[in-house]
Backbone as a printed PyTorch tensor [residue, N CA C, xyz], in Angstrom:
tensor([[[ -8.7020,   6.6620,   0.9930],
         [ -7.2860,   6.8630,   0.8260],
         [ -7.0770,   7.8090,  -0.3480]],

        [[ -5.9640,   8.4770,  -0.3440],
         [ -5.6380,   9.3840,  -1.4320],
         [ -4.1390,   9.3250,  -1.6930]],

        [[ -3.7740,   9.4580,  -2.9540],
         [ -2.3650,   9.4500,  -3.3510],
         [ -2.0730,  10.6920,  -4.1740]],

        [[ -1.1450,  11.4830,  -3.7030],
         [ -0.6900,  12.7010,  -4.3810],
         [ -1.8420,  13.4650,  -5.0140]],

        [[ -1.8530,  13.5720,  -6.3270],
         [ -2.8600,  14.3700,  -7.0240],
         [ -4.0730,  13.5620,  -7.4590]],

        [[ -4.1200,  12.2910,  -7.1090],
         [ -5.2520,  11.4470,  -7.4870],
         [ -6.4100,  11.6880,  -6.5140]],

        [[ -7.6210,  11.5040,  -7.0080],
         [ -8.7660,  11.6760,  -6.1090],
         [ -8.7860,  10.5830,  -5.0330]],

        [[ -9.3480,  10.8900,  -3.8980],
         [ -9.4630,   9.9200,  -2.8060],
         [-10.4300,   8.8110,  -3.2110]],

        [[-10.2290,   7.6320,  -2.6300],
         [-11.1560,   6.5340,  -2.8810],
         [-11.3380,   5.7380,  -1.6010]],

        [[-12.4380,   5.0320,  -1.5370],
         [-12.7610,   4.2260,  -0.3700],
         [-12.1040,   2.8610,  -0.5260]],

        [[-11.2490,   2.5230,   0.4020],
         [-10.5800,   1.2270,   0.3850],
         [-11.3390,   0.2890,   1.3070]],

        [[-11.8910,  -0.7570,   0.7320],
         [-12.6700,  -1.7110,   1.5170],
         [-11.7910,  -2.8990,   1.9080]],

        [[-12.0640,  -3.4110,   3.0900],
         [-11.2980,  -4.5260,   3.6350],
         [-11.2660,  -5.7040,   2.6650]],

        [[-12.3870,  -6.0460,   2.0810],
         [-12.4590,  -7.2130,   1.2040],
         [-11.7030,  -7.0070,  -0.1140]],

        [[-11.3910,  -5.7610,  -0.4680],
         [-10.6920,  -5.4720,  -1.7140],
         [ -9.2100,  -5.1580,  -1.5110]],

        [[ -8.7260,  -5.2230,  -0.2640],
         [ -7.3460,  -4.8300,   0.0290],
         [ -6.3280,  -5.6720,  -0.7300]],

        [[ -6.5200,  -6.9680,  -0.7620],
         [ -5.5670,  -7.8510,  -1.4450],
         [ -5.4900,  -7.5160,  -2.9380]],

        [[ -6.6370,  -7.2530,  -3.5520],
         [ -6.6810,  -6.9290,  -4.9800],
         [ -6.0510,  -5.5630,  -5.2640]],

        [[ -6.3020,  -4.5980,  -4.4000],
         [ -5.8200,  -3.2260,  -4.5900],
         [ -4.3830,  -3.0260,  -4.1090]],

        [[ -3.8210,  -4.0020,  -3.4200],
         [ -2.5050,  -3.8580,  -2.7940],
         [ -1.4150,  -3.3480,  -3.7460]],

        [[ -1.2030,  -3.9930,  -4.9080],
         [ -0.1250,  -3.5060,  -5.7960],
         [ -0.3470,  -2.0810,  -6.2920]],

        [[ -1.5730,  -1.7340,  -6.5830],
         [ -1.8840,  -0.3820,  -7.0500],
         [ -1.7060,   0.6340,  -5.9320]],

        [[ -2.1520,   0.2690,  -4.7580],
         [ -2.0870,   1.1700,  -3.6110],
         [ -0.6540,   1.5120,  -3.2300]],

        [[  0.2190,   0.5470,  -3.2660],
         [  1.5980,   0.7460,  -2.8180],
         [  2.5970,   0.7890,  -3.9780]],

        [[  2.1390,   1.0720,  -5.1950],
         [  3.0620,   1.1420,  -6.3250],
         [  4.1180,   2.2090,  -6.0640]],

        [[  5.3150,   1.9290,  -6.4980],
         [  6.4200,   2.8370,  -6.2350],
         [  7.3470,   2.2920,  -5.1680]],

        [[  6.8990,   1.2620,  -4.4570],
         [  7.7400,   0.6210,  -3.4410],
         [  7.7680,  -0.8790,  -3.7380]],

        [[  8.6260,  -1.2540,  -4.6620],
         [  8.7140,  -2.6570,  -5.0790],
         [  9.0930,  -3.5740,  -3.9260]],

        [[  9.8700,  -3.0580,  -2.9830],
         [ 10.2810,  -3.8520,  -1.8250],
         [  9.0500,  -4.3020,  -1.0340]],

        [[  8.1160,  -3.4220,  -0.8050],
         [  6.9040,  -3.7440,  -0.0550],
         [  6.0550,  -4.7540,  -0.8190]],

        [[  5.8800,  -4.5390,  -2.0980],
         [  5.0450,  -5.4210,  -2.9080],
         [  5.6410,  -6.8230,  -2.9920]],

        [[  6.9440,  -6.9040,  -3.2350],
         [  7.5730,  -8.2200,  -3.3740],
         [  7.6980,  -8.9690,  -2.0520]],

        [[  7.7760,  -8.2410,  -0.9490],
         [  7.9290,  -8.9060,   0.3520],
         [  6.5900,  -9.2750,   0.9930]],

        [[  5.4850,  -8.9590,   0.3110],
         [  4.1680,  -9.2340,   0.8690],
         [  3.3100,  -9.9910,  -0.1420]],

        [[  3.5410, -11.3010,  -0.2850],
         [  2.7710, -12.0630,  -1.2730],
         [  1.2980, -12.2370,  -0.8880]],

        [[  1.0010, -12.2350,   0.4040],
         [ -0.3750, -12.3860,   0.8910],
         [ -0.7110, -11.2230,   1.8280]],

        [[ -1.0240, -10.0500,   1.2820],
         [ -1.3080,  -8.8990,   2.1370],
         [ -2.5620,  -9.1060,   2.9800]],

        [[ -2.4750,  -8.6650,   4.2270],
         [ -3.5990,  -8.7830,   5.1580],
         [ -4.0270,  -7.3930,   5.6120]],

        [[ -5.3180,  -7.2150,   5.7260],
         [ -5.8890,  -5.9520,   6.1640],
         [ -5.3240,  -5.5290,   7.5180]],

        [[ -5.0920,  -6.4970,   8.3950],
         [ -4.6000,  -6.1910,   9.7370],
         [ -3.1840,  -5.6210,   9.7230]],

        [[ -2.4750,  -5.7670,   8.6090],
         [ -1.1150,  -5.2400,   8.4870],
         [ -1.0690,  -3.8920,   7.7640]],

        [[ -2.2070,  -3.2730,   7.5590],
         [ -2.2750,  -2.0080,   6.8210],
         [ -1.3450,  -0.9530,   7.4170]],

        [[ -1.3210,  -0.8230,   8.7220],
         [ -0.4570,   0.1750,   9.3640],
         [  1.0080,  -0.1080,   9.0880]],

        [[  1.4080,  -1.3580,   9.1800],
         [  2.7970,  -1.7370,   8.8860],
         [  3.1440,  -1.4220,   7.4400]],

        [[  2.2040,  -1.6840,   6.5460],
         [  2.4390,  -1.4100,   5.1220],
         [  2.6050,   0.0900,   4.8820]],

        [[  1.8080,   0.8980,   5.5580],
         [  1.9090,   2.3520,   5.3990],
         [  3.2600,   2.8670,   5.8910]],

        [[  3.7350,   2.3330,   7.0060],
         [  5.0340,   2.7490,   7.5480],
         [  6.1590,   2.3240,   6.6070]],

        [[  6.0920,   1.0940,   6.1270],
         [  7.1160,   0.5930,   5.1920],
         [  7.1240,   1.4230,   3.9210]],

        [[  5.9380,   1.7660,   3.4130],
         [  5.8560,   2.5830,   2.2110],
         [  6.4510,   3.9590,   2.4460]],

        [[  6.1810,   4.5320,   3.5900],
         [  6.7280,   5.8390,   3.9330],
         [  8.2530,   5.8030,   3.9750]],

        [[  8.7900,   4.7880,   4.5900],
         [ 10.2580,   4.6360,   4.6510],
         [ 10.8320,   4.4160,   3.2640]],

        [[ 10.1420,   3.6800,   2.4410],
         [ 10.5980,   3.4200,   1.0710],
         [ 10.6130,   4.7330,   0.2700]],

        [[  9.5990,   5.5480,   0.4490],
         [  9.5000,   6.8200,  -0.2730],
         [ 10.6030,   7.7810,   0.1820]],

        [[ 10.9220,   7.7540,   1.4550],
         [ 11.9620,   8.6430,   1.9850],
         [ 13.3470,   8.2720,   1.4470]],

        [[ 13.5620,   6.9930,   1.1860],
         [ 14.8780,   6.5380,   0.7430],
         [ 15.1300,   6.8270,  -0.7270]],

        [[ 14.1180,   7.2670,  -1.4480],
         [ 14.2900,   7.5440,  -2.8890],
         [ 14.6990,   8.9730,  -3.1200]]])
């Protein structure tokens, strides 16, 4: 995964829950509405983050 000007990094399934707040920082709505993030919801999280970024 890569964010703006930051270098890309490998996101591992087992580390998704730990990396979740850092990965989606900037969209407090997504972070607060997902207390137990699941790897299987990654696509939904990406779409929600995209919509959150567009609304700013």
